VEXZAVEX-20238 format. One record per atom (N, C-alpha, C, O): residue in one letter; x, y, z. Coordinates in steps of 0.1 Angstrom, whole numbers, plus 5000, padded with zeros to 4 digits. Layout:
N
aXYZ ...
This chain:
382
m527155287034 m528055377029 m529455317030 m529855267040 e530255337019 e531555277019 e532455347030 e532355467032 q533355267036 q534155327046 q535355397041 q536055347031 l535755507047 l536955577042 l538155507047 l538255457058 l539155497038 l540355427041 l541455517045 l542655477048 r541155647046 r542155747051 r541355847059 r540155877057 d542055907068 d541556027076 d541556147067 d540856247070 t542356147057 t542556267049 t541656257037 t541656157029 y540756357034 y539856347023 y539356487020 y539556587028 v538756507008 v538056627005 v536556607005 v536056507000 e535856697010 e534356697011 e533856787000 e534256907000 i533056736991 i532556816980 i531056826980 i530356726980 n530556946981 n529156976983 n528456996970 n528557106964 l527856886965 l527156906952 l525956996952 l525557056942 d525357016964 d524257116965 d524857256962 d524157336956 n526057286967 n526657416964 n526957426949 n526857536943 i527357316943 i527657326928 i526357346921 i526357426911 a525257286925 a523957306919 a523557456921 a522957516911 y523757506933 y523457646936 y524157736926 y523657836921 n525457716925 n526257796916 n525857796902 n525757896895 m525557676897 m525157656883 m523757736880 m523657796870 k522857726890 k521557796888 k521857946887 k521158016880 n522757996895 n523058136895 n523758176883 n523558286877 i524658096877 i525258126865 i524258126854 i524258216845 k523358036853 k522258026843 k521358156845 k520958216834 k521058186857 k520258306859 k520958436854 k520358526848 m522258436856 m523058556852 m523058576837 m522858686832 v523258466829 v523358476815 v522058466807 v521958516796 g521058406813 g519758406806 g519558286797 g520558206795 e518458266792 e518058146784 e518758146770 e518958046764 n519158266765 n519758276751 n521258246751 n521858236740 v521858226762 v523258196763 v523458056768 v523058026779 k524157976760 k524357836764 k525657826774 k526457916773 i525657716781 i526757706791 i527557576788 i526957466788 a528857586785 a529757476784 a530457466797 a531457546800 a530057376806 a530657366820 a531957306819 a532157186814 v533057366824 v534357326822 v534757226834 v534757266845 l534957096830 l535256996840 l536556936838 l536856826842 k537457016832 k538856966830 k539556946843 k539056996854 a540756886843 a541556856855 a540656796866 a540656836878 d539856686862 d539056616871 d538056716878 d537856706890 a537456806870 a536556906875 a537256986886 a536757006897 y538457036883 y539257116892 y539457046905 y539357116916 g539656916905 g539956846917 g538656786924 g538756716934 h537456826918 h536256786925 h535656656920 h534756596927 g536256596910 g535756466904 g534856486893 g533656516895 a535356476881 a534556516869 a533256426867 a532256476864 v533456296869 v532256206866 v531156236876 v529956236872 e531456266888 e530456286898 e529856426897 e528656446899 v530656526892 v530156666891 v529356676878 v528456756877 a529656596868 a528956606855 a527456606856 a526756686850 g526956506863 g525456496864 g524856616870 g523856666866 t525556676880 t524956786888 t524956916879 t523956986879 v525956936871 v526057056863 v524957046851 v524357146847 m524856926845 m523956906834 m522456916839 m521656966832 e522256876851 e520856886857 e520557026861 e519357056864 n521557116862 n521257256867 n521657366858 n522057466862 g521557336844 g521757446835 g522857436825 g522857516815 a523757336826 a524757316816 a524157256803 a523357166804 d524757296792 d524357246779 d525357156773 d525157066764 y526657176777 y527757106772 y528757076784 y528757156793 i529556976783 i530656956792 i531956986784 i532056936772 a532757066789 a534057106783 a535257046791 a535257066803 v536156976784 v537356926790 v538556966782 v538457036772 a539756926787 a540956966780 a541556856771 a542156886761 t541356736775 t542056626768 t541056506764 t539956496770 l541556426755 l540756316751 l540456216762 l539256176764 n541356186771 n541056086782 n540056146792 n539356066797 e540156276794 e539056336802 e537656316796 e536756286803 a537656336783 a536356326776 a535856176776 a534656156779 l536756086774 l536355946774 l535855896788 l534955816789 e536455946799 e536055916812 e534655956814 e533855876820 i534256076810 i532856116811 i531956046802 i530856006806 r532356016790 r531555946780 r531155806784 r530055756782 e532155746791 e531855606796 e530655596806 e529955506805 r530455706813 r529355706823 r528055776816 r526955726818 f528255876808 f527155956803 f527255946788 f528056016781 h526355866782 h526455836768 h525755946759 h526055966747 d524956036765 d524256136757 d524756276759 d524256366752 y525656296769 y526056436772 y526956486760 y527656406754 r526756616757 r527656676747 r528956716753 r528956786763 i530056666747 i531356686753 i532256756743 i532456706732 l532956866747 l533856936739 l535256926744 l535556956756 i536156876736 i537656876739 i538157016735 i538157046723 m538557096744 m539057226741 m540557226737 m540957326731 g541257126740 g542657116736 g542957046724 g541957006716 f544157016721 f544656946709 f544556796711 f544956746721 t544056726701 t544056586700 t544956536688 t544656576677 p545956456690 p546856416679 p546056346668 p545056276671 d546556356656 d545856286645 d545656136648 d544556086645 r546556066654 r546455926655 r545355886665 r544955766665 l544855986673 l543855956683 l542456006679 l541455986686 l542356066667 l541056126664 l539956026661 l538756066662 e540255906658 e539255806657 e538455786670 e537255746669 y539155796681 y538455786694 y537355896695 y536255876701 v537756016691 v536856126691 v535556096683 v534456116687 v535756046671 v534656026661 v533855906666 v532555926667 k534455796670 k533655686675 k532855706687 k531755646689 n533255806695 n532555836708 n531755956708 n531356006718 d531556016696 d530656126694 d531056246703 d530256306710 i532356276702 i532956386710 i533156506701 i533656486690 t532856626705 t533156746697 t534656786699 t535156786710 q535356806688 q536756826688 q537156976684 q536557026674 t537957036692 t538557166688 t539657136677 t540457056679 i539557216666 i540557206656 i541057346652 i540357446654 f542257346646 f542857476641 f543757446630 f544857506628 s543357346622 s544057316609 s543157246599 s542257176603 l543357276587 l542657216576 l542957066575 l542056986572 r544157026579 r544556886578 r543656806588 r543156696584 q543456846600 q542656766609 q541156766605 q540456676608 a540756876599 a539356876595 a539156766584 a538156696584 r540056756575 r539956656564 r540056516570 r539256426566 l540956496580 l541056366586 l539756326593 l539356216593 l539156426601 l537956396608 l536856356598 l536056276601 s536756426587 s535756396577 s535956256572 s534956186570 e537156216569 e537456076564 e537055976575 e536455876571 l537356006587 l537055916598 l535455906600 l534955796603 g534856016598 g533356016599 g532755926588 g531855856591 i533255936576 i532755846566 i533055696569 i532255616567 k534255676574 k534655536578 k533755476589 k533355356588 y533355556599 y532555506610 y531055546609 y530355526618 n530655596597 n529355646595 n528855736606 n527755726612 k529655836608 k529455946618 k529556086612 k530156096601 l528956186618 l529156326614 l529956396625 l529356446634 p531256406623 p532156466633 p531756616635 p531456686626 v531756656648 v531356786652 v532656856657 v533456806665 v532956976652 v534157056656 v533757196660 v532757256656 h534657246668 h534657396671 h536057446667 h537057386669 i536057556660 i537257616655 i537857706666 i537157786672 k539157686669 k539857776678 k540557886671 k541357866662 y540158016674 y540758126668 y541558206678 y541058246688 d542758226675 d543758296684 d543658446682 d544158496672 t543158516692 t543058666691 t544158736699 t544058856701 g545158656704 g546258716711 g546758646723 g547758686729 f546058536727 f546558456738 f547858386735 f548658356743 n547958346722 n549158286717 n549458146723 n550558116727 r548358066724 r548457936730 r548057836719 r548957766713 l546857826715 l546357736704 l545457826695 l544857926700 g545357776683 g544357846674 g544857906662 g546057926660 f543957926652 f544357996640 f544858136643 f544158206651 r545858176637 r546358316638 r545358416633 r544558376623 d545258526638 d544358636634 d544858696621 d545558806622 c544458636610 c544958696597 c544058646586 c543258556588 t544158706574 t543358676563 t543558526558 t542558466554 e544758476559 e545058346555 e544258246564 e543758146559 s544058276576 s543358186585 s541858186582 s541158086582 i541358306578 i539958316574 i539658226562 i538658156562 e540558226553 e540458146541 e540457996544 e539757916538 e541357966553 e541457826557 e540257776565 e539757666562 i539757856573 i538457826580 i537357816571 i536457726572 a537257896561 a536257886550 a536357756543 a535357696540 s537557716540 s537757586534 s537257466543 s536657376538 i537457476555 i537057376565 i535457366565 i534957256564 a534857486564 a533357486565 a532757426552 a531657386553 n533557416542 n533057356529 n533357206528 n533057146517 i534057146537 i534357006537 i533056926539 i532256956548 e532856826532 e531656736533 e531856646546 e532956616550 n530756616552 n530656516563 n531456566575 n532156496582 i531356696578 i531856756591 i530956866595 i530556946586 n530556876607 n529756976613 n530557086620 n531057056631 v530757196613 v531557306620 v530557386629 v529957486624 e530357336641 e529357386650 e529657516656 e528757596659 g530957536660 g531257656668 g532657716664 g533457656657 i532857836669 i534157896669 i534357966682 i533458026688 f535557966687 f535858026700 f537258086701 f538158046693 s537458166711 s538758226714 s538858236729 s537958186736 h539958286734 h540158296748 h540858436752 h541858466746 l540258506761 l540758636765 l542058606774 l542058516782 a543058696773 a544158686781 a543958756795 a544758736804 l542858826796 l542558896808 l543658986813 l544058986825 a544259056803 a545359146806 a544959296809 a545759386809 g543659316811 g543159446813 g541959476804 g541859416793 r541159566807 r539959606799 r540259636785 r539659586776 e541259716783 e541659766769 e542059646761 e541559636749 e542959556766 e543359446758 e542259346756 e542159286745 d541459326766 d540259226765 d539359276754 d538859196746 e539059406753 e538259466743 e538859446729 e538159416720 r540159466728 r540859446716 r540759306711 r540459276699 q540859206720 q540759066716 q539359036712 q539158966702 y538359086719 y536959066716 y536659116702 y535959046694 n537159236699 n536859296686 n537559216675 n536959206664 r538659166677 r539359086667 r538458956664 r538358916653 f537958896674 f537158786673 f535858816665 f535558736656 i535258926668 i533958956661 i534358996646 i533558956638 a535459056644 a535859086630 a536058966622 a535658956611 a536658856628 a536858736621 a535458666618 a535258616607 i534558666628 i533258606626 i532558686614 i531858626606 d532658816614 d532058896604 d532558866590 d531858856580 e533958846589 e534558806577 e534058676572 e533858656560 l533858586581 l533358446577 l531958456573 l531458386564 r531158536580 r529758556576 r529658606562 r528658566555 k530558696558 k530458756545 k530658646534 k530258656523 r531358536538 r531558426529 r530458316531 r530558206526 g529358356537 g528258266539 g528458166550 g527758066550 i529358186559 i529658086570 i529258146583 i529658256587 d528358076590 d527958116603 d528157996613 d528357876608 f528058016625 f528257906635 f527157906645 f526558006649 k526757786649 k525757766659 k526157836673 k525357896679 y527457806676 y527957856689 y529157946687 y530057916679 k529158056694 k530358146694 k530658186708 k529758226715 h531858166712 h532158186726 h533658226728 h534558186722 i533758316738 i535158376741 i535358386756 i536458416761 e534258366764 e534358396779 e534558276787 e533858176786 d535458296797 d535658196808 d534858246820 d534058336819 s535258196832 s534558236844 s534658386847 s533658446849 i535858436847 i536158566851 i535458666841 i534758756845 s535658646828 s535158736818 s533658726817 s532958826814 a533058606820 a531658596819 a530958676829 a529758726827 v531558696841 v530958786851 v531358926849 v530459016850 d532558956845 d533059096843 d532459166831 d532259286831 y532259086820 y531959156807 y530659086802 y530659006793 p529459136806 p528259076801 p528059096786 p527459016779 e528659206781 e528559236767 e529359146757 e529159146745 y530159056763 y531058966755 y530458826755 y531158736750 r529358796761 r528958666763 r528558586750 r528558466750 l528158666740 l527758606727 l526658496730 l525658536737 n526758376725 n525658286728 n526158156735 n525358056736 m527358166740 m527858056749 m528958106757 m529758196753 i529058056770 i530158086779 i530757956783 i530157846783 r532057966789 r532757846794 r533157866808 r534357886811 p532157856818 p532557876832 p533257756837 p532957646834 g534257786845 g535057676852 g535057706867 g534257646874 a535957786872 a536157806886 a534857846893 a534557806904 i533957926887 i532757976894 i531757866896 i530957876905 i531857756888 i531057646891 i531257586905 i530357546912 y532557596909 y532957536922 y532957636933 y533457606944 g532557756930 g532457866940 g533657936942 g533858006953 i534557936932 i535858006933 i535758136926 i535458146914 k535958246933 k535758386928 k537058446923 k538058446930 g537058486910 g538258556905 g537958676897 g538758746892 f536658706896 f536258826889 f536558956896 f536758956908 h536559066888 h537059196893 h536059306893 h535959386902 y535159306883 y534259416881 y532759376884 y532059456889 g532459256881 g531059216883 g530859146897 g531759146905 h529659086898 h529359006911 h528458896907 h527658896899 l528758786914 l527858666913 l527958586927 l528958566932 d526758556932 d526658486945 d527058346943 d526458276935 l528058296950 l528558166949 l528758106962 l528958176972 k528757966963 k529157896975 k530257796971 k530157716962 q531357806979 q532457716977 q532057576979 q531357546989 a532457476971 a531957346971 a532957246979 a532557146984 l534257286980 l535257196985 l535857236998 l536157357001 t535957137007 t536657157020 t537557037022 t537156927020 f538857067025 f539856967027 f539956937042 f540157027050 k539856807045 k539856767060 k540756657062 k541156577053 t541256647075 t541956527079 t541856517094 t540956587100 r542656437101 r542656427115 r544056417121 r544956377114 i544256457133 i545556457139 i545956307141 i545156227147 s547156277137 s547556137138 s548556117150 s548655997155 h549156217155 h550156207166 h550356337173 h550356447166 v550556337186 v550756457193 v551956427203 v552056327209 k552956527203 k554056507212 k554456647218 k554256747212 e555156637229 e555756757235 e557256757232 e557856657232 i557756877228 i559156897226 i559657007234 i558957097239 s560957007236 s561657107245 s562057227237 s562157217224 e562257337243 e562757457237 e564057427229 e564957367235 g564157477217 g565357447209 g565357327200 g566157317191 e564357237202 e564257117194 e563757157180 e562957247179 g564257087170 g563857117156 g562757017151 g562556907157 v562057057141 v561056977135 v561256967120 v561457067113 s561156847115 s561156807101 s562556827095 s563556867102 y562656817082 y563956817075 y564656947077 y564157057077 d565956937079 d566957057081 d566657137093 d567257247095 y565657097101 y565357177113 y565157327110 y565657417117 l564357357099 l564057497096 l563057557105 l562857677104 w562457477114 w561657527124 w562157477137 w562357357139 r562457557147 r562857517160 r561957577171 r561557697169 a561657507181 a560757547191 a561357667199 a562557657204 q560657777200 q561057887208 q560657877223 q561057967231 r559957777226 r559457747239 r559157597240 r559157527230 k558857547252 k558257417253 k557057407244 k556157487246 s556957317235 s555857317225 s555157187224 s555657077227 i553957197218 i553157077215 i553157067200 i552657157193 i553556957194 i553556937180 i552556827176 i552556717181 g551756867166 g550856767161 g551256727147 g551656807138 t551156597144 t551356547130 t550056517124 t549156457130 i549856557111 i548656527104 i549056457091 i550056497084 p548256357087 p548556277075 p548256337062 p547356287055 i548856447058 i548756507045 i550056567042 i550756627050 g550456557029 g551756607024 g551656657010 g550556667004 y552756687004 y552756746991 y552356646980 y551856676970 a552456516984 a551956406974 a550356406974 a549856356964 d549756466983 d548256486983 d547856616976 d546656636974 g548856696972 g548456816965 g548656936974 g548257046970 y549056926986 y549257036995 y550657106992 y551657036992 p550657236989 p551857296984 p553057296995 p552857337006 r554157236991 r555357236999 r555757377002 r556457407013 s555457476994 s555857616996 s555257677008 s555557787011 l554257607013 l553557667026 l554257627038 l553857657049 s555457557037 s556257527049 s556557647057 s557057747052 n556257637070 n556557757079 n555757877076 n556057987081 k554757867067 k553957987063 k552457967065 k551658057069 g552057847062 g550557817062 g550057777076 g550857777086 f548857747077 f548257697089 f547057607086 f546457617075 v546657527096 v545457447095 v544557497107 v544957577115 t543357437107 t542457487118 t542057367126 t541557257121 v542157377139 v541857267149 v540957337160 v541457437166 h539857277162 h538957337173 h538657487170 h538557567179 g538557517157 g538257657154 g539457757156 g539257877154 k540657697159 k541757787161 k542857757150 k542957637146 k543657857147 k544757837137 k545957767143 k546457807154 a546457657137 a547657587141 a548657607130 a548557547119 p549757687132 p550757717122 p551557587118 p551757497126 i551857577105 i552757467101 i554157487106 i554657597106 a554657377111 a555957387118 a556957297110 a556857177109 g557857367103 g558857287095 g558457257081 g557357297077 l559457197074 l559157157060 l558057057059 l557956957067 i557157077049 i556156977046 i556756857039 i557456877030 c556356737044 c556856617038 c555956567027 c554956617025 m556356457021 m555556397010 m554256357015 m553256377008 d554156297027 d552956237032 d552456297045 d551356257049 q553156377051 q552756427064 q553256577066 q554256617059 l552656647075 l553156777079 l552956787094 l552056727100 m553656877100 m553556907114 m553057047117 m553357137109 v552257057128 v551757187131 v551957217146 v552157127154 d552057347150 d552257387163 d550957397171 d550157487168 l550757307180 l549457307188 l549557357202 l548757347210 t550657427204 t550957477218 t549857567223 t549557557235 d549257647215 d548157737219 d546757667218 d545757737219 i546757537215 i545557467214 i545657337223 i545657227217 p545857357236 p546257247244 p545157137245 p545457017249 e543957167241 e542857067241 e542956967229 e542356867229 a543856997220 a543956917208 a544556777211 a545456767220 k543956677205 k544456537208 k544356457195 k543756497185 e544956337195 e544956247184 e543556217180 e542656187189 g543256217167 g541956187162 g541056307160 g539956297154 d541456427165 d540656547163 d540656587148 d541556577141 e539456647144 e539356687130 e540156807128 e540356897136 v540756817116 v541556927111 v540956977098 v540756897089 i540757107097 i540357167085 i541657217078 i542257317083 v542057157067 v543257197060 v543057327053 v543857417054 y541957337046 y541457467040 y539957457036 y539457347034 s539357567036 s537957577033 s537557707027 s538257757018 n536557777032 n536057897026 n536458027034 n535958137031 g537258007045 g537758117053 g536858137065 g537258217074 e535758077066 e534958097078 e535458017090 e536157907088 n535258057102 n535657987114 n537157967115 n537657857118 n537958067111 n539358067111 n540057967102 n541157917104 t539357927092 t539957827082 t540757907071 t540458027069 m541657837066 m542457897055 m541557897042 m540957797038 d541458017037 d540658027024 d541558017012 d542858037014 l541057987001 l541857956989 l542658076984 l543758056979 n542058196985 n542758316981 n544058336989 n545158356984 t543958327002 t545058347011 t546058237009 t547258267008 m545658117007 m546558007005 m547258016992 m548457996991 a546658066981 a547258076968 a548358186969 a549458176964 i548058296976 i549058406978 i550258356985 i551358386981 l550058286996 l551158237004 l551958136996 l553158126998 a551358056988 a552057956980 a552658006967 a553357936960 g552258136964 g552858196951 g552258136939 g552958116929 t550958106939 t550258046927 t548858106927 t548558206933 n547958036919 n546558076919 n545657976925 n546057856927 k544358006927 k543457926934 k543157796926 k543057686931 n543057806912 n542757696904 n543857586905 n543557466905 e545157626906 e546157526908 e546057456921 e546257336922 i545757526932 i545657466945 i544657356945 i544957246949 i543457376939 i542457266940 i542657166929 i542357046931 s543157196917 s543357096907 s544557006909 s544656906903 r545357036919 r546556956922 r546256846932 r547156766936 i545056846938 i544656746948 i544856606941 i544156586931 s545656526947 s545956396941 s544856296942 s543956316950 r544856196934 r543856096934 r543855996945 r542955916947 r544956006954 r544955916965 r544155976977 r543955916987 v543656096975 v542756166984 v541356126981 v540856166971 p540656056990 p539256026987 p538356146986 p538656246992 r537256136978 r536256246976 r535056196983 r534456086980 v534556276992 v533256246999 v532256346994 v532356466996 y531156296988 y530156386982 y528956406990 y528356306996 i528556536991 i527356576999 i526256606989 i526456686980 k525056546991 k523956586982 k522656576991 k522456486999 n521856686989 n520656696998 n521056707012 n520356657021 g522256767015 g522656777029 g523256657036 g523556667048 e523356547028 e523856427034 e525056367026 e525056387014 v525856287032 v526856207025 v526156107017 v525456017023 f526356107004 f525656006996 f526655916988 f526255816982 k527955956987 k528855876979 k530255906984 k530656026987 i531155806984 i532555816986 i533255756975 i533055636971 i534155836969 i535055776958 i536455776963 i537055876967 d537055656963 d538355636967 d539155576955 d538955456952 y539955646948 y540555606936 y541655506939 y541955416930 v542255506951 v543355426954 v542955326965 v542955356977 k542655206961 k542355096971 k542454966965 k542254866972 
């Protein structure tokens, strides 16, 4: 086994990801396909390593946001079906075609260009149409002109218009229903013109659990693959896959009144023990948790003391006198055994859970657990 070059790392349990995928598949049944969302390096878990696990446990497609994310997975997995959900500029579409990647489009211009590239490279480009039902991010506007343009795309030679999708804003049941009905109305209008799609999808993780009636024949789960719960009305049994760990690098005693870190925004109210741990905001730990967050040492909470630095942060170990250099620190986990859970962390940091995990930087090694054992270590920076 490769040796870790840092005490700071994330542990990723692929057994838990497999467990989650099986439960997602059980939830939706055999008639609903799964496009597993591995964008943002699989929400910080490592897309290439996670891809095999999701495909082996119920996924039919890999979904990413960008071309470079798609190419990273394609380099390892030549046969996986990969969908780019975001925009790819015209000048880069030849990479999509040459590498047999499914592209999201929302213009007649790009459809024609893809058709031309397909002829050039002797390929049949596959596309999914993005239809905007109110999110106002990407996609054809919900109007008659868009229906006509999509119909024109469907009639272009040498292009496979495989799917159509939209995205709920999750602004409440009433608005979600309105968006869904707009999407269905657009599909019905296209069907009247003799156009149908193999895949129709509008649901992400939250909506796939909350609204069984909107699943159509494909869903795009993201956070729930990794055991992150954000749903409100439904239920799905999940296991969190990621735990962030490090070790104490230094311990010192300071006197009452002494300050810690920049600007001395934390001062000791008593004689204190301060521990330094080698993780900072450059590793993806939110600086906004300065003087608010905590880590876990020996099953006890150690509050963050002072401003979080780029590479290090300090914690108050005064009430954990047994703590010493080299001891394991749980930076965050699933909330068990006094660990910081992602929901609490996100609230304290003023963000959401997905940002917390997707911001983990590539200088943090990933340690993968499979069949209950460490089987691989990925260190991007060495």
